[in-house]
C-alpha positions in Angstrom: 112.5 -124.9 18.9 116.2 -126.1 19.1 118.7 -123.8 18.4 121.5 -123.5 15.6 124.1 -124.1 17.7 121.8 -127.4 18.6 121.6 -128.3 15.3 125.2 -127.7 14.7 125.9 -130.7 17.7 123.6 -133.0 16.5 125.0 -133.2 13.0 128.5 -133.4 14.3 126.9 -136.7 16.6 125.7 -138.4 13.0 129.0 -137.5 11.7 131.1 -138.6 14.5 129.3 -141.9 14.4 130.1 -142.5 10.8 134.2 -141.5 12.0 133.9 -143.8 14.1 132.0 -146.7 12.2 134.9 -146.5 9.3 137.6 -146.4 12.1 138.7 -142.4 13.1 138.4 -142.5 16.6 140.5 -139.5 16.6 137.2 -137.1 15.9 135.4 -135.1 19.0 132.6 -133.1 19.0 132.5 -129.2 20.8 130.6 -130.1 23.5 127.9 -127.8 25.3 127.1 -127.3 28.8 123.9 -127.9 30.8 122.2 -129.5 27.9 121.1 -132.9 27.5 122.6 -132.8 24.1 125.7 -131.6 25.4 125.4 -135.0 27.6 125.5 -137.0 24.9 128.5 -135.4 23.2 130.6 -135.9 25.9 129.8 -139.7 26.5 130.4 -139.7 22.7 134.0 -138.2 23.3 134.5 -140.1 26.3 133.8 -143.4 24.5 136.6 -142.3 21.5 139.2 -141.4 23.5 138.9 -145.1 25.9 138.2 -147.1 22.8 141.7 -145.1 21.3 143.7 -145.9 24.3 142.4 -149.4 24.6 143.4 -149.8 20.8 147.1 -147.9 21.5 147.8 -149.9 24.4 147.3 -153.2 22.7 150.0 -152.3 20.4 148.1 -151.9 17.1 147.9 -149.2 14.3 143.8 -148.3 13.6 143.6 -147.6 10.2 140.3 -145.2 8.7 138.5 -147.0 6.5 138.4 -143.9 4.6 137.2 -145.0 1.5 134.0 -146.7 0.4 132.2 -147.8 -1.9 128.3 -147.8 -2.7 127.3 -151.0 -4.0 123.1 -151.7 -5.1 122.0 -155.1 -3.9 118.9 -156.6 -5.5 116.3 -159.1 -5.2 113.7 -160.6 -7.6 110.5 -162.7 -5.7 108.1 -164.3 -8.1 104.3 -164.2 -7.2 105.4 -166.3 -4.2 108.2 -164.5 -2.8 110.1 -166.7 -3.4 114.3 -165.9 -4.6 114.3 -166.4 -8.3 117.1 -164.3 -9.4 119.6 -161.4 -7.3 122.5 -159.2 -8.3 125.9 -160.9 -8.1 126.8 -158.7 -4.8 123.9 -160.4 -2.4 125.6 -163.5 -1.6 128.3 -161.3 0.0 125.9 -159.1 1.3 123.6 -162.1 3.8 127.3 -164.2 3.5 125.0 -167.2 1.8 125.7 -169.0 -1.5 124.3 -168.2 -5.0 122.4 -172.0 -4.2 121.2 -171.6 -1.3 119.6 -168.4 -1.8 118.0 -169.5 -4.8 115.6 -172.0 -2.8 114.9 -169.4 -0.2 112.0 -167.5 0.5 112.1 -163.7 1.7 111.3 -165.0 5.0 113.8 -166.4 5.4 116.4 -163.6 5.2 114.1 -161.1 7.1 113.6 -160.1 10.7 110.1 -161.0 12.1 109.6 -157.5 12.8 109.3 -156.8 9.1 106.7 -159.9 8.0 103.8 -157.6 9.0 105.3 -155.1 6.4 105.7 -157.8 3.7 102.2 -159.0 4.6 101.1 -155.0 3.8 102.8 -155.6 0.7 101.2 -158.3 -0.4 97.6 -156.8 0.2 98.8 -153.5 -1.4 99.8 -155.5 -4.8 96.8 -157.2 -5.0 95.1 -153.7 -6.2 98.1 -152.4 -7.7 99.9 -153.3 -10.8 102.1 -150.8 -10.6 103.0 -151.0 -7.5 106.1 -149.1 -5.9 106.8 -148.4 -2.6 110.0 -147.2 -0.1 109.9 -149.0 3.0 112.7 -150.5 5.6 113.1 -153.9 5.6 115.0 -155.6 8.2 117.3 -158.2 6.4 119.2 -161.4 8.9 122.6 -162.6 7.1 124.0 -166.2 7.8 125.6 -165.0 11.0 122.4 -163.9 12.6 123.5 -159.9 12.1 120.4 -157.7 11.9 121.0 -155.1 8.9 117.8 -152.8 8.6 118.0 -151.0 5.0 115.4 -148.6 3.5 114.6 -150.6 0.3 112.5 -149.7 -2.9 109.8 -151.9 -3.5 108.2 -152.0 -7.0 106.4 -154.7 -9.0 107.8 -155.7 -12.2 106.1 -154.8 -15.6 103.7 -157.0 -16.9 104.4 -159.5 -14.7 103.4 -160.6 -10.8 107.2 -160.9 -10.3 108.5 -158.0 -7.1 112.0 -156.2 -7.3 113.7 -154.9 -4.2 116.9 -153.2 -4.1 118.8 -151.2 -1.3 122.2 -149.8 -1.9 124.7 -150.1 0.6 128.0 -149.1 1.6 131.4 -151.5 1.3 134.4 -150.4 3.5 137.5 -151.0 1.9 140.4 -152.0 4.6 143.6 -151.3 4.7 145.6 -154.6 5.2 148.3 -154.1 8.5 149.7 -157.8 8.3 152.2 -159.6 10.6 155.9 -159.2 10.7 158.2 -161.5 12.7 159.5 -158.3 14.7 157.0 -156.1 17.3 157.6 -153.1 18.1 156.8 -151.4 21.4 153.6 -150.3 21.9 154.6 -146.8 22.4 156.1 -147.1 18.7 152.4 -148.2 17.8 151.1 -144.6 19.2 154.2 -142.8 17.3 152.9 -144.8 14.1 149.1 -144.1 15.1 149.9 -140.4 15.5 152.1 -140.2 11.8 149.1 -141.8 9.9 146.6 -139.8 11.5 148.8 -137.1 10.5 149.3 -137.9 7.2 145.3 -138.2 5.9 144.8 -134.7 7.5 147.6 -133.4 5.3 147.1 -134.9 1.7 146.6 -131.7 -0.2 149.9 -130.8 1.7 153.3 -131.7 0.8 154.5 -134.7 2.5 157.4 -133.6 5.2 160.4 -135.7 4.9 161.8 -138.4 7.0 163.9 -136.2 9.3 161.0 -133.3 9.8 158.7 -136.3 10.9 160.7 -137.5 13.2 161.4 -134.3 14.8 157.6 -133.6 15.0 156.9 -136.7 16.8 160.0 -137.5 18.8 161.4 -139.9 17.5 164.5 -140.9 15.3 164.0 -141.5 11.3 165.0 -145.6 11.6 162.6 -145.9 13.8 160.3 -144.1 12.3 160.5 -145.6 9.2 160.7 -149.1 9.9 157.5 -148.9 12.4 155.4 -147.5 9.5 156.7 -150.1 7.4 155.6 -152.8 9.8 152.6 -151.6 10.1 151.7 -150.7 6.2 153.9 -153.1 4.1 154.6 -150.0 2.4 156.8 -146.7 2.8 155.4 -143.4 4.3 155.7 -141.9 1.1 154.2 -144.7 -1.1 151.5 -144.6 1.4 151.0 -140.8 1.0 150.8 -141.0 -2.4 148.5 -143.7 -2.9 146.0 -142.7 -0.4 146.2 -138.6 -2.0 145.4 -140.8 -5.7 142.4 -142.9 -4.1 141.2 -139.5 -2.5 141.2 -138.3 -6.2 139.5 -141.4 -7.7 136.4 -140.5 -5.2 136.3 -136.9 -5.6 135.9 -137.6 -9.9 133.5 -140.5 -9.3 131.3 -139.1 -6.9 131.6 -135.0 -8.4 132.0 -133.1 -11.5 134.4 -130.9 -10.3 137.3 -129.9 -13.3 140.2 -132.6 -13.0 142.6 -130.3 -12.6 140.6 -128.7 -9.6 140.8 -131.9 -8.0 144.5 -132.7 -8.9 145.3 -129.6 -6.9 142.5 -130.2 -4.3 144.6 -133.5 -3.5 147.9 -132.1 -3.2 149.5 -131.9 -7.3 150.8 -128.8 -8.1 151.1 -130.2 -11.8 148.5 -131.6 -13.8 150.8 -133.9 -15.8 152.1 -135.2 -13.3 148.9 -136.3 -11.2 146.9 -138.0 -14.8 150.2 -140.3 -14.8 150.5 -141.2 -11.3 146.7 -142.3 -11.6 147.3 -144.0 -15.1 150.5 -145.8 -13.2 147.9 -146.8 -10.4 144.6 -147.5 -12.0 145.5 -148.3 -15.2 143.4 -145.6 -17.1 143.5 -142.0 -17.1 140.8 -139.8 -15.1 139.7 -138.3 -18.1 138.2 -142.1 -18.6 136.8 -142.4 -15.3 133.2 -142.4 -15.3 131.8 -139.0 -13.4 128.2 -138.9 -11.6 126.4 -136.6 -14.1 
């Protein structure tokens, strides 16, 4: 029987792995002594620390891939398990063109480890006209990368066609371009720290440039110029865009009242929030489809 402390450690490990996968290498787990879980926590913390040191020493600012889009990918197979149709995002998911995918069988895009499961599906479908099951399949894309997913598999009504669907996450990248001038590696460390500070305090008023430069031990010009070098925008514009992205995500995924979301994302006045939101997305927050 695991203790509540150990249960929290496991939960935090999952959280840390997710944070690292999305670019946040500043996340750390509370460590406990003389425990196998504690040793794993120490290893993860050490790995994240080493990654951060290497990235910053290279002069690269590592943005978090904070905002994700859940997408549903779908395949339709005929009785011979040949691909006859798919969702528009499937070619992107597997890195195959539409024409190539339509010439393939499901076995062409699955790992051999999934073949026994596929054979079991074929066998069970013969005896069940309303076949439906959730199973794990391991896909292999055009770059030979493995992608295991839990899929919903079921037979379409009055046909022999098989429907395979799963949900995956697409990370939204923050584009960091190149410039003719390259700040020193120490500048990259400062900009990384400023970036992380902003992302952790989106719900709070943004300090002035003077206050930020004092907080991070630099001058206003270097801070302003360095941030624009890495993020191709001003500090204030970046801060405002990230608040609006956060608000957009919360609106989509929750039923929290809009005024409360505006306040959560650092907007004290709903009217100003609505105007900024509409300017960014070309529609007001009230028109965004919400999860029911």
